[in-house]
VMD Tcl script that draws the C-alpha trace (Angstrom):
set ca {
  {-13.27 9.62 0.89}
  {-10.66 8.44 -1.63}
  {-10.78 5.04 -3.34}
  {-7.61 3.23 -4.31}
  {-6.37 0.07 -5.98}
  {-3.44 -1.72 -4.35}
  {-1.15 -4.16 -6.13}
  {1.01 -6.04 -3.63}
  {3.47 -7.92 -5.79}
  {6.16 -10.28 -4.64}
  {8.85 -7.73 -5.52}
  {7.16 -4.34 -5.85}
  {4.16 -2.35 -4.60}
  {1.97 -0.07 -6.72}
  {-0.96 2.10 -5.64}
  {-3.42 3.83 -7.96}
  {-6.30 6.16 -7.16}
  {-9.54 6.98 -8.92}
  {-10.03 10.69 -9.48}
  {-12.63 12.64 -11.40}
  {-10.30 12.94 -14.37}
  {-9.29 9.27 -14.42}
  {-6.89 6.84 -12.77}
  {-3.54 8.04 -11.43}
  {-0.64 5.93 -10.20}
  {0.51 7.45 -6.91}
  {4.09 8.46 -6.19}
  {6.04 7.47 -3.10}
  {8.31 9.73 -1.05}
  {11.09 9.21 -3.62}
  {8.70 10.31 -6.43}
  {8.69 6.81 -7.89}
  {5.66 4.89 -9.09}
  {6.84 1.54 -7.72}
  {8.08 0.74 -4.22}
  {10.01 -2.34 -3.08}
  {7.85 -4.89 -1.26}
  {10.16 -4.96 1.74}
  {10.09 -4.45 5.50}
  {13.23 -4.04 7.61}
  {13.86 -3.54 11.32}
  {16.72 -1.91 13.16}
  {17.03 -1.82 16.94}
  {14.80 1.28 17.10}
  {13.10 1.79 13.74}
  {10.90 -0.01 11.25}
  {11.66 0.68 7.60}
  {9.19 0.17 4.77}
  {9.42 0.26 0.99}
  {12.45 2.01 -0.46}
  {13.86 2.75 3.01}
  {13.83 -0.97 3.82}
  {15.44 -1.88 0.51}
  {18.17 0.70 1.07}
  {18.90 -0.81 4.48}
  {19.62 -4.23 2.98}
  {23.36 -3.94 3.55}
  {23.00 -3.66 7.33}
  {19.55 -5.11 8.08}
  {18.28 -7.82 5.72}
  {14.71 -6.79 4.80}
  {11.73 -9.10 4.86}
  {10.55 -9.31 1.27}
  {8.64 -11.67 -1.04}
  {5.28 -11.39 0.80}
  {3.55 -13.76 -1.64}
  {6.12 -16.48 -1.08}
  {5.93 -16.07 2.69}
  {2.17 -16.52 2.48}
  {2.60 -19.69 0.42}
  {5.11 -21.06 2.93}
  {2.31 -21.12 5.47}
  {0.21 -23.62 3.53}
  {2.57 -25.91 1.66}
  {6.15 -27.15 1.73}
  {8.38 -24.94 -0.41}
  {11.98 -26.02 0.20}
  {13.22 -24.13 -2.87}
  {11.99 -20.84 -1.41}
  {13.83 -21.00 1.90}
  {17.42 -20.77 0.55}
  {16.46 -17.78 -1.61}
  {15.19 -15.74 1.32}
  {17.92 -13.62 2.98}
  {16.33 -14.13 6.40}
  {15.42 -17.21 8.46}
  {11.83 -18.44 8.49}
  {10.34 -20.81 11.06}
  {7.79 -22.96 9.27}
  {5.13 -25.06 10.97}
  {1.86 -26.45 9.71}
  {-0.52 -25.24 12.37}
  {-1.78 -22.00 13.78}
  {-2.57 -18.70 12.10}
  {-0.76 -18.29 8.83}
  {0.19 -21.95 8.98}
  {2.64 -21.20 11.74}
  {5.25 -19.58 9.48}
  {7.07 -16.88 11.43}
  {9.98 -14.50 11.07}
  {11.67 -13.08 14.16}
  {13.07 -9.59 14.65}
  {14.80 -7.69 17.44}
  {13.04 -4.37 17.89}
  {13.18 -1.93 20.80}
  {15.06 -4.41 22.91}
  {12.64 -7.29 22.53}
  {12.14 -10.26 20.24}
  {9.04 -10.05 18.02}
  {7.51 -12.92 16.03}
  {5.76 -11.79 12.85}
  {3.42 -13.86 10.71}
  {3.22 -13.50 6.92}
  {-0.18 -11.88 7.46}
  {1.35 -9.17 9.65}
  {4.15 -8.49 7.17}
  {1.52 -8.18 4.45}
  {-0.42 -5.80 6.72}
  {2.68 -3.62 7.12}
  {3.02 -3.31 3.35}
  {-0.68 -2.48 2.98}
  {-0.35 0.13 5.74}
  {2.63 1.59 3.86}
  {0.52 1.85 0.69}
  {-2.34 3.41 2.66}
  {-0.02 6.06 4.09}
  {1.50 6.64 0.65}
  {-1.99 7.18 -0.79}
  {-3.04 9.50 2.03}
  {0.12 11.59 1.63}
  {-0.42 11.88 -2.13}
  {-4.18 12.48 -2.03}
  {-4.27 14.57 1.13}
  {-7.32 12.68 2.40}
  {-8.05 9.59 4.51}
  {-8.05 6.26 2.66}
  {-10.10 3.24 3.72}
  {-12.00 1.79 0.75}
  {-9.76 -0.20 -1.55}
  {-9.56 -3.13 -3.95}
  {-6.54 -5.38 -3.46}
  {-5.07 -7.60 -6.17}
  {-4.44 -11.28 -5.45}
  {-3.19 -14.22 -7.54}
  {-6.00 -16.45 -8.77}
  {-4.50 -19.57 -7.14}
  {-4.78 -18.39 -3.53}
  {-6.52 -20.76 -1.15}
  {-9.30 -19.79 1.24}
  {-6.84 -19.36 4.11}
  {-4.58 -17.14 2.02}
  {-7.48 -15.00 0.82}
  {-8.61 -14.56 4.42}
  {-5.05 -13.59 5.29}
  {-5.36 -10.69 2.82}
  {-8.66 -9.60 4.39}
  {-7.17 -9.85 7.89}
  {-4.05 -7.96 6.80}
  {-6.23 -5.18 5.38}
  {-8.09 -4.94 8.70}
  {-4.80 -4.71 10.60}
  {-3.68 -1.97 8.18}
  {-6.87 0.05 8.72}
  {-8.26 -0.66 5.25}
  {-11.69 -1.81 4.12}
  {-11.32 -4.01 1.02}
  {-14.36 -3.87 -1.24}
  {-13.00 -6.76 -3.26}
  {-10.03 -9.08 -3.58}
  {-9.54 -8.99 -7.33}
  {-7.59 -11.51 -9.37}
  {-4.59 -9.99 -11.11}
  {-5.77 -10.89 -14.61}
  {-9.32 -9.66 -13.96}
  {-7.91 -6.28 -12.90}
  {-5.70 -6.17 -15.99}
  {-8.65 -7.09 -18.22}
  {-10.86 -4.39 -16.67}
  {-8.30 -1.69 -17.37}
  {-7.93 -3.07 -20.90}
  {-11.61 -3.33 -21.78}
  {-13.37 -0.41 -20.08}
  {-11.90 2.26 -22.34}
  {-12.13 0.31 -25.62}
  {-15.18 0.86 -27.78}
  {-14.20 -1.69 -30.44}
  {-14.73 -4.80 -28.30}
  {-17.80 -6.96 -28.86}
  {-19.29 -4.81 -31.63}
  {-19.16 -7.38 -34.45}
  {-22.19 -9.38 -33.35}
  {-20.51 -11.42 -30.64}
  {-18.00 -11.24 -27.80}
  {-14.35 -10.43 -28.37}
  {-11.96 -12.98 -26.87}
  {-8.59 -11.85 -25.52}
  {-5.95 -13.96 -23.77}
  {-3.88 -12.38 -21.00}
  {-0.55 -13.76 -19.81}
  {1.02 -12.30 -16.66}
  {4.61 -13.37 -16.00}
  {5.24 -11.86 -12.59}
  {8.19 -11.91 -10.25}
  {7.32 -15.25 -8.66}
  {4.37 -16.69 -10.59}
  {2.81 -16.96 -14.04}
  {-0.92 -16.60 -14.66}
  {-2.94 -16.89 -17.85}
  {-6.59 -16.37 -18.62}
  {-9.11 -15.89 -21.39}
  {-11.62 -13.04 -21.16}
  {-14.73 -12.37 -23.23}
  {-15.56 -8.69 -23.82}
  {-18.72 -7.08 -25.11}
  {-20.17 -3.60 -24.94}
  {-21.74 -4.19 -21.52}
  {-18.83 -5.77 -19.69}
  {-16.28 -8.55 -19.41}
  {-16.38 -12.17 -18.32}
  {-13.36 -14.21 -17.30}
  {-13.75 -17.62 -18.92}
  {-10.79 -19.44 -17.42}
  {-7.64 -19.29 -15.34}
  {-4.33 -21.10 -15.64}
  {-1.29 -20.66 -13.44}
  {2.11 -21.82 -12.31}
  {2.60 -20.53 -8.77}
  {6.32 -21.34 -8.84}
  {7.41 -19.80 -12.14}
  {8.28 -16.13 -12.48}
  {10.98 -13.66 -13.38}
  {12.96 -14.51 -10.27}
  {13.38 -18.09 -11.56}
  {15.17 -16.75 -14.64}
  {17.33 -14.68 -12.27}
  {18.03 -17.85 -10.31}
  {19.28 -19.62 -13.44}
  {21.86 -16.85 -13.86}
  {22.67 -16.98 -10.15}
  {23.38 -20.71 -10.23}
  {25.41 -20.33 -13.43}
  {27.67 -17.60 -12.06}
  {27.88 -19.14 -8.58}
  {29.29 -22.29 -10.17}
  {31.59 -20.30 -12.46}
  {32.95 -18.22 -9.57}
  {33.40 -21.33 -7.44}
  {35.60 -22.87 -10.14}
  {37.45 -19.70 -11.13}
  {37.78 -17.78 -7.85}
  {37.44 -20.66 -5.34}
  {34.62 -18.96 -3.43}
  {31.28 -20.42 -2.34}
  {28.75 -17.64 -2.89}
  {25.77 -19.87 -2.07}
  {26.91 -20.31 1.52}
  {27.24 -16.56 2.14}
  {23.96 -14.70 2.61}
  {25.28 -11.22 1.86}
  {27.27 -12.36 -1.17}
  {24.22 -14.23 -2.47}
  {22.10 -11.09 -2.18}
  {24.65 -9.06 -4.14}
  {25.05 -11.71 -6.84}
  {21.27 -12.09 -7.23}
  {20.92 -8.32 -7.63}
  {23.67 -8.36 -10.29}
  {22.00 -11.28 -12.08}
  {18.69 -9.43 -12.17}
  {20.45 -6.48 -13.84}
  {22.17 -8.85 -16.28}
  {18.81 -10.36 -17.26}
  {17.49 -6.87 -18.05}
  {20.58 -6.15 -20.15}
  {20.05 -9.38 -22.09}
  {16.53 -8.27 -22.94}
  {17.99 -5.71 -25.33}
  {21.57 -6.89 -25.91}
  {23.29 -10.01 -27.15}
  {25.47 -10.35 -24.06}
  {25.74 -9.10 -20.49}
  {28.60 -8.73 -18.02}
  {28.45 -9.36 -14.27}
  {31.13 -7.37 -12.47}
  {31.12 -7.21 -8.64}
  {33.85 -5.69 -6.52}
  {34.84 -7.48 -3.32}
  {32.04 -10.02 -3.54}
  {33.52 -12.09 -0.72}
  {36.94 -12.89 0.73}
  {38.05 -9.53 -0.73}
  {37.84 -10.90 -4.27}
  {36.54 -8.97 -7.26}
  {34.62 -11.16 -9.71}
  {33.71 -10.80 -13.35}
  {31.64 -12.97 -15.66}
  {29.95 -12.76 -19.05}
  {27.02 -14.58 -20.62}
  {25.44 -14.50 -24.08}
  {21.71 -14.36 -24.65}
  {21.68 -17.66 -26.56}
  {23.47 -19.39 -23.66}
  {21.03 -17.86 -21.21}
  {18.08 -19.15 -23.22}
  {19.58 -22.64 -23.30}
  {19.89 -22.58 -19.52}
  {16.24 -21.48 -19.29}
  {14.87 -24.09 -21.72}
  {12.92 -25.94 -19.02}
  {11.45 -22.71 -17.64}
  {10.40 -21.59 -21.11}
  {8.53 -24.86 -21.62}
  {6.68 -24.31 -18.34}
  {5.54 -20.82 -19.42}
  {3.22 -22.40 -21.98}
  {1.44 -24.76 -19.56}
  {-0.79 -22.15 -17.82}
  {-1.77 -20.86 -21.27}
  {-2.61 -24.36 -22.48}
  {-4.81 -24.96 -19.43}
  {-6.54 -21.59 -19.74}
  {-7.35 -22.22 -23.39}
  {-8.65 -25.72 -22.67}
  {-10.95 -24.49 -19.87}
  {-12.21 -21.51 -21.89}
  {-13.87 -23.74 -24.49}
  {-12.73 -21.64 -27.45}
  {-10.10 -22.24 -30.11}
  {-6.93 -20.26 -30.73}
  {-8.44 -18.91 -33.95}
  {-11.15 -17.13 -31.91}
  {-8.66 -14.94 -30.06}
  {-8.44 -11.37 -31.23}
  {-5.32 -10.60 -29.20}
  {-2.83 -11.98 -26.69}
  {-1.72 -9.40 -24.12}
  {1.57 -10.00 -22.31}
  {2.16 -8.24 -18.98}
  {4.15 -8.68 -15.78}
  {7.62 -7.69 -14.64}
  {9.07 -11.02 -15.80}
  {7.67 -10.77 -19.31}
  {10.52 -8.68 -20.68}
  {12.65 -11.74 -21.52}
  {12.47 -11.97 -25.35}
  {12.40 -15.77 -25.30}
  {9.13 -15.73 -23.30}
  {7.38 -13.71 -26.00}
  {8.82 -16.07 -28.62}
  {7.51 -19.28 -27.02}
  {4.11 -17.68 -26.40}
  {3.96 -16.63 -30.05}
  {4.62 -20.24 -31.00}
  {1.78 -21.49 -28.82}
  {-0.84 -18.85 -29.65}
  {0.24 -18.64 -33.34}
  {0.43 -14.87 -33.08}
  {2.78 -12.30 -31.63}
  {1.83 -11.20 -28.11}
  {0.85 -7.54 -27.80}
  {2.36 -5.14 -25.29}
  {-0.27 -2.40 -25.35}
  {-0.63 -2.38 -21.54}
  {1.74 -0.92 -18.96}
  {3.20 -4.15 -17.58}
  {3.87 -2.89 -14.05}
  {0.87 -0.59 -13.45}
  {-2.04 -2.35 -15.17}
  {-3.10 -4.38 -12.11}
  {-3.20 -1.39 -9.74}
  {-5.08 0.68 -12.32}
  {-7.67 -2.05 -12.81}
  {-8.13 -2.39 -9.05}
  {-8.65 1.37 -8.74}
  {-11.27 1.24 -11.49}
  {-13.09 -1.60 -9.74}
  {-12.97 0.29 -6.45}
  {-14.53 3.34 -8.10}
  {-17.27 1.13 -9.58}
  {-18.05 -0.40 -6.18}
  {-17.86 2.86 -4.23}
  {-20.95 5.10 -3.96}
  {-18.78 8.22 -4.16}
  {-17.97 7.76 -7.87}
  {-20.11 7.54 -10.96}
  {-18.69 5.11 -13.49}
  {-20.49 3.85 -16.59}
  {-22.27 0.53 -16.24}
  {-19.77 -2.22 -16.94}
  {-20.18 -5.75 -15.65}
  {-17.09 -7.48 -14.27}
  {-17.53 -11.22 -13.87}
  {-14.72 -13.38 -12.56}
  {-14.62 -17.09 -11.75}
  {-12.96 -19.41 -9.24}
  {-10.05 -21.51 -10.55}
  {-10.59 -24.53 -8.26}
  {-13.69 -26.58 -7.42}
  {-14.93 -26.48 -3.82}
  {-16.83 -29.35 -2.26}
  {-18.73 -30.07 0.94}
  {-19.50 -33.15 2.96}
  {-20.88 -33.76 6.43}
  {-19.34 -35.53 9.37}
  {-21.74 -38.35 8.55}
  {-20.47 -38.77 4.99}
  {-21.08 -37.44 1.45}
  {-24.04 -35.23 0.56}
  {-26.25 -37.16 -1.85}
  {-27.33 -34.04 -3.74}
  {-23.76 -33.16 -4.74}
  {-22.03 -34.84 -7.65}
  {-18.55 -35.85 -6.49}
  {-19.23 -33.71 -3.39}
  {-18.75 -30.60 -5.56}
  {-20.79 -27.51 -4.68}
  {-18.91 -24.76 -6.55}
  {-17.26 -26.05 -9.71}
  {-14.16 -24.55 -11.28}
  {-15.34 -21.63 -13.38}
  {-18.18 -20.74 -10.98}
  {-18.91 -16.98 -11.25}
  {-18.14 -14.66 -8.35}
  {-20.25 -14.04 -6.33}
  {-22.56 -17.08 -6.11}
  {-25.02 -18.46 -3.58}
  {-26.30 -22.03 -3.28}
  {-28.68 -23.73 -0.88}
  {-28.33 -27.29 0.34}
  {-31.33 -29.00 1.92}
  {-30.28 -31.72 4.36}
  {-32.54 -34.06 6.29}
  {-31.16 -33.91 9.81}
  {-32.70 -34.14 13.25}
  {-29.70 -33.01 15.31}
  {-26.55 -30.95 15.03}
  {-23.96 -31.80 12.39}
  {-20.78 -30.48 10.80}
  {-20.15 -29.40 7.22}
  {-16.57 -29.88 6.00}
  {-15.31 -27.75 3.09}
  {-12.46 -28.85 0.86}
  {-10.94 -28.50 -2.58}
  {-12.17 -31.31 -4.78}
  {-9.11 -31.76 -7.01}
  {-5.58 -31.18 -5.71}
  {-4.41 -30.82 -9.32}
  {-6.29 -27.52 -9.48}
  {-4.10 -26.12 -6.67}
  {-0.40 -25.25 -6.50}
  {1.61 -28.44 -5.87}
  {1.74 -29.46 -2.22}
  {-1.22 -27.33 -1.14}
  {-3.56 -28.92 1.37}
  {-7.07 -29.57 0.07}
  {-8.65 -28.90 3.47}
  {-10.49 -25.60 3.85}
  {-12.41 -25.73 7.12}
  {-15.50 -26.87 8.92}
  {-18.85 -25.33 9.84}
  {-20.60 -26.70 12.90}
  {-24.39 -26.39 12.60}
  {-26.32 -26.47 15.86}
  {-26.71 -27.95 18.36}
  {-30.44 -28.50 17.87}
  {-33.04 -31.22 18.27}
  {-35.77 -31.53 15.65}
  {-39.39 -32.16 16.61}
  {-39.99 -34.56 13.74}
  {-38.18 -37.21 11.74}
  {-39.27 -35.32 8.63}
  {-37.37 -32.19 9.65}
  {-34.82 -30.70 7.30}
  {-32.15 -28.04 7.41}
  {-31.69 -25.48 4.66}
  {-28.11 -24.26 4.54}
  {-27.19 -21.18 2.49}
  {-23.57 -21.15 1.35}
  {-22.11 -18.01 -0.21}
  {-19.09 -17.53 -2.43}
  {-18.48 -13.77 -2.16}
  {-16.58 -11.20 -4.24}
  {-13.36 -12.00 -2.38}
  {-13.67 -15.63 -3.49}
  {-14.34 -16.63 0.12}
  {-16.91 -19.23 1.10}
  {-19.09 -18.93 4.15}
  {-22.14 -20.66 5.54}
  {-24.38 -17.64 5.69}
  {-27.39 -19.20 7.38}
  {-28.89 -22.49 8.44}
  {-32.62 -22.86 9.08}
  {-34.31 -25.85 10.70}
  {-37.74 -26.54 9.14}
  {-40.14 -28.82 11.00}
  {-42.96 -29.98 8.70}
  {-45.11 -32.91 9.81}
  {-47.48 -32.67 6.84}
  {-44.95 -33.19 4.03}
  {-43.67 -36.45 2.64}
  {-40.74 -37.87 4.50}
  {-38.36 -37.70 1.55}
  {-34.95 -38.45 3.00}
  {-32.97 -37.38 -0.07}
  {-30.84 -34.28 0.24}
  {-31.21 -31.57 -2.43}
  {-29.45 -28.52 -3.76}
  {-30.66 -25.35 -5.46}
  {-29.20 -22.15 -6.81}
  {-30.50 -19.20 -4.83}
  {-30.88 -16.67 -7.63}
  {-32.95 -14.25 -5.56}
  {-30.73 -14.47 -2.50}
  {-33.74 -15.40 -0.39}
  {-34.41 -18.52 1.65}
  {-38.06 -17.83 2.40}
  {-39.55 -19.38 -0.75}
  {-43.11 -20.54 0.00}
  {-46.44 -20.34 -1.80}
  {-49.65 -19.00 -0.33}
  {-51.23 -22.47 -0.27}
  {-48.41 -24.09 1.70}
  {-49.29 -24.94 5.29}
  {-47.34 -23.03 7.96}
  {-44.01 -24.52 8.99}
  {-41.97 -24.06 12.11}
  {-38.61 -22.40 11.29}
  {-35.64 -22.01 13.58}
  {-32.37 -20.20 12.82}
  {-29.45 -22.38 13.82}
  {-26.10 -21.41 15.27}
  {-23.08 -21.65 12.95}
  {-19.53 -21.99 14.26}
  {-16.91 -21.47 11.57}
  {-13.40 -22.92 11.72}
  {-11.13 -22.18 8.74}
  {-7.76 -23.91 8.83}
  {-4.67 -21.72 9.07}
  {-6.33 -18.32 9.64}
  {-6.15 -15.84 12.49}
  {-8.55 -16.17 15.38}
  {-10.38 -13.04 16.55}
  {-8.00 -12.75 19.48}
  {-4.94 -13.08 17.23}
  {-6.38 -10.44 14.91}
  {-6.91 -8.03 17.81}
  {-3.36 -8.67 19.02}
  {-1.99 -8.04 15.53}
  {-3.94 -4.78 15.27}
  {-2.62 -3.67 18.65}
  {0.93 -4.60 17.69}
  {0.64 -2.73 14.40}
  {-0.68 0.36 16.19}
  {2.28 0.26 18.56}
  {4.72 -0.12 15.68}
  {3.02 2.69 13.75}
  {3.23 4.96 16.82}
  {6.90 4.10 17.18}
  {7.42 4.84 13.46}
  {5.94 8.31 13.90}
  {7.99 8.88 17.04}
  {11.16 7.87 15.20}
  {10.22 10.18 12.31}
  {9.57 13.12 14.65}
  {12.84 12.41 16.48}
  {14.71 12.35 13.19}
  {13.09 15.66 12.21}
  {14.11 17.28 15.52}
  {17.64 15.95 15.20}
  {17.89 17.27 11.64}
  {16.44 20.60 12.76}
  {19.07 20.86 15.50}
  {21.89 19.96 13.12}
  {20.67 22.43 10.50}
  {20.33 25.14 13.13}
  {23.95 24.63 14.21}
  {25.33 25.00 10.68}
  {22.97 27.81 9.68}
  {23.64 29.84 12.83}
  {27.40 29.42 12.49}
  {27.29 30.86 8.98}
  {25.02 33.73 9.96}
  {27.14 34.53 13.00}
  {30.15 35.18 10.78}
  {28.18 37.11 8.19}
  {24.68 38.49 8.66}
  {24.61 38.49 12.49}
  {28.20 39.59 12.98}
  {27.56 43.31 13.60}
  {24.55 42.56 15.83}
  {26.42 40.45 18.39}
  {29.01 41.48 20.94}
  {32.34 39.67 21.08}
  {31.30 37.85 24.24}
  {28.00 36.78 22.67}
  {29.71 35.48 19.55}
  {32.24 33.57 21.61}
  {29.60 32.02 23.88}
  {27.40 31.02 20.96}
  {30.32 29.63 18.95}
  {31.39 27.47 21.89}
  {27.85 26.17 22.36}
  {27.48 25.45 18.65}
  {30.70 23.44 18.59}
  {29.76 21.54 21.72}
  {26.33 20.72 20.25}
  {27.89 19.55 16.98}
  {30.35 17.30 18.80}
  {27.54 15.95 20.96}
  {25.40 15.18 17.90}
  {28.06 12.95 16.37}
  {29.00 11.23 19.61}
  {26.71 10.49 22.55}
  {23.82 12.47 21.03}
  {23.62 10.36 17.89}
  {20.67 8.35 19.22}
  {18.66 10.45 21.66}
  {14.98 11.10 22.23}
  {12.82 13.75 20.61}
  {12.59 15.66 23.90}
  {16.37 15.86 24.27}
  {16.86 17.25 20.74}
  {14.05 19.75 21.31}
  {15.62 20.87 24.60}
  {19.05 21.33 22.99}
  {17.51 23.41 20.21}
  {15.65 25.62 22.67}
  {18.84 26.22 24.66}
  {20.65 27.43 21.55}
  {17.73 29.61 20.51}
  {17.77 31.38 23.88}
  {21.31 32.52 23.10}
  {20.77 33.36 19.44}
  {17.27 34.84 19.47}
  {18.27 38.27 20.90}
  {20.81 38.69 18.11}
  {18.35 37.47 15.49}
  {15.72 39.90 16.77}
  {18.17 42.83 16.51}
  {19.06 41.88 12.94}
  {15.51 41.36 11.78}
  {14.24 44.44 13.60}
  {16.72 46.72 11.85}
  {15.08 45.97 8.50}
  {11.61 46.03 10.02}
  {12.37 49.33 11.81}
  {13.44 51.02 8.59}
  {10.24 49.85 6.87}
  {8.09 50.97 9.83}
  {9.79 54.39 9.81}
  {8.99 54.85 6.11}
  {5.37 53.88 6.70}
  {5.06 56.30 9.64}
  {6.54 59.20 7.62}
  {4.13 58.44 4.78}
  {1.27 58.43 7.28}
  {2.36 61.85 8.60}
  {2.46 63.29 5.07}
  {-0.99 61.91 4.25}
  {-2.56 63.34 7.41}
  {-0.95 66.77 6.90}
  {-2.42 66.93 3.41}
  {-5.80 66.09 4.89}
  {-5.30 68.78 7.55}
  {-4.79 71.43 4.86}
  {-7.92 70.42 2.95}
  {-9.99 70.43 6.14}
  {-8.29 73.47 7.73}
  {-7.64 71.34 10.82}
  {-4.58 72.56 12.73}
  {-5.21 69.92 15.41}
  {-4.22 67.20 12.94}
  {-1.05 69.07 12.05}
  {-0.21 69.37 15.75}
  {-0.59 65.60 16.26}
  {1.64 64.95 13.26}
  {4.28 67.32 14.59}
  {4.36 65.52 17.96}
  {4.85 62.12 16.33}
  {7.41 63.48 13.90}
  {9.42 64.97 16.76}
  {9.27 61.64 18.68}
  {10.47 59.77 15.62}
  {13.34 62.20 14.95}
  {14.59 62.01 18.53}
  {14.34 58.21 18.62}
  {16.15 57.87 15.30}
  {18.97 60.20 16.37}
  {19.41 58.28 19.60}
  {19.37 54.97 17.75}
  {22.04 56.13 15.31}
  {24.34 56.89 18.24}
  {24.12 53.29 19.49}
  {26.02 50.27 18.14}
  {24.01 47.52 16.40}
  {24.99 44.88 18.96}
  {22.75 46.34 21.68}
  {18.98 46.36 21.83}
  {17.46 49.30 19.92}
  {16.04 52.37 21.64}
  {12.77 51.79 19.88}
  {11.57 48.56 18.26}
  {9.73 48.30 14.97}
  {6.52 47.28 16.70}
  {6.63 50.49 18.77}
  {6.87 52.58 15.60}
  {3.91 50.69 14.13}
  {2.00 51.37 17.33}
  {2.73 55.11 16.98}
  {1.34 54.96 13.44}
  {-1.83 53.31 14.71}
  {-2.19 55.93 17.48}
  {-1.73 58.77 14.96}
  {-4.36 57.25 12.67}
  {-6.76 56.95 15.57}
  {-6.19 60.53 16.82}
  {-6.59 62.06 13.38}
  {-9.69 59.98 12.66}
  {-11.30 61.25 15.86}
  {-10.58 64.86 14.86}
  {-12.06 64.32 11.37}
  {-15.15 62.67 12.87}
  {-15.60 65.52 15.37}
  {-15.35 68.09 12.58}
  {-17.91 66.23 10.48}
  {-20.42 66.22 13.36}
  {-19.92 69.95 13.87}
  {-20.76 70.67 10.23}
  {-23.87 68.53 10.48}
  {-25.05 70.55 13.50}
  {-24.45 73.87 11.65}
  {-26.47 72.64 8.66}
  {-29.33 71.64 10.97}
  {-29.55 75.13 12.41}
}
mol new
graphics top color blue
foreach p $ca { graphics top sphere $p radius 0.5 }
foreach p [lrange $ca 0 end-1] q [lrange $ca 1 end] { graphics top cylinder $p $q radius 0.2 }
display resetview
């Protein structure tokens, strides 16, 4: 079983696999290491990755999976105009109610962000299976550190829909740090940990973190982020600049035209890349809209002035990460800059000003996350042996709990898992309750979340139950797992009449992952496991998950059917052209005039049909058409191929005759010579008769008949030799 790391970015997809010789980034069907994070639909086909991106001119692809997921949990009015497809946004239901609608196979389909994410994960799974030649299930998937509980569960649900089994949802920076630290022997060898800051400027977000390395592993100390600042925002600055310039100069409103906006944004992205290495860049687009060609130019210094506000925001996640880490800038050994948006020179300059050192670029900016995820997957999988290396990550936002009756007295500010809590963690709350109750989970500080994100997480209904004593208490075990997901793992009612009736709630850290702590001298207590009903806001129900899995299976089946149909159509088209060429060259002497005419007419009719009414037919129809043509062409093809095979078979038979005649002389066996003479005479007569016939009729004798004669001759001669050997044995015995 293969293990892979999957990096689902907002703009691109990368998959890496752990192999015995190391980590390899996998290639897609176009032999590229990155694939567009896009899904497109036509009336009969679903397109993924590069195929979806290439279809943008006729079918706007669904892209930006991270932004779609964020739309489900918070208002993001700036995102909607940038998306080249309509999105229906609500604040209830699975995925927050955000939906995109497509027309596929004659019906209207509503897709949630979770399902679109599942399609991209399924695409990466298929890519990995094609490259590795083995089934893929176990994986580690990268996620931004700022994802909420609902969004993290959306990733887990999407993986289930895609047929994957995620061993961990790994924060982008933790994956980058793992790939950075595992192979370095110089970290943490000077008597203490080595501190490294990582800054990831992605397509749609910016994340920063500080990591401590030593010889035994790594520990993430802090996270900082801006969920709304990435490379696309720098593209948008150029887009707005040129949209305004073209409105004044060419009197066209690009912003109001979806297709023109897509083309201008693509040109602006290229211009930004040009400005990374040049002092100026030119935007030149033919027939942008209203049949007008446009041209514009911008200097790097002007671009940086337009981006001044964005450049100031780049520093904020770094400032927060450093503050939460508890170390000074002078303690950092290095600052590593990664991410597709990090190539803007001004970003490196402002980071150098903040960190008081030049950022390093020793890591592959686009592959480091996928590689780190693949490493983590190999470490978690029993099929690989990787050296012991501890990977400890933390949560970036505090999580609190309260009951439907009010705050929990044992929790300070209702906080159970504080920001910076290691993953995984388990805590136990002891509550004095005599009947069922509800635990509500929430984020303690909205400032620790992306702006506009709801602080509500969900509720956990404990019970119903009725205690036998007023002194009864309930021990609730709450787990924060490797995915960063919270769950109420168990709730146990303890009836104890002999203990003091202390009504205060309490909390403890369950270091041994065991709730049955009791000494030998403690009197027996009555324990009862309680029912737990979980309700997380904005996630799929079990029924919705099953429906999504069924829908994905249907779409995947249709994808394969479309692919097979395309293959049969291409096979038919290739057969038409190939046969036409052979008919005028190689097959010409093997076909009669009437055969050539009939086949030529059928080939032309098939070609015309392919480009007219046969352009969009079923697999069965293309297969039937191909079989009809083969019935006409196969006899001619057999004659042609058999001529070469017949000549080779004749040579082999003559060689066989010579070999057996030599054996006949050495054994003084005239019977063998007689058999050879019979076969030789048959071959001479058949060959003479064949030479008198034209090539465009079936041969007198086929190559397989000559081979059969050779086999019969071998068998006859072998019998004679065996009979002779037995006779000599009998003579010796006498």
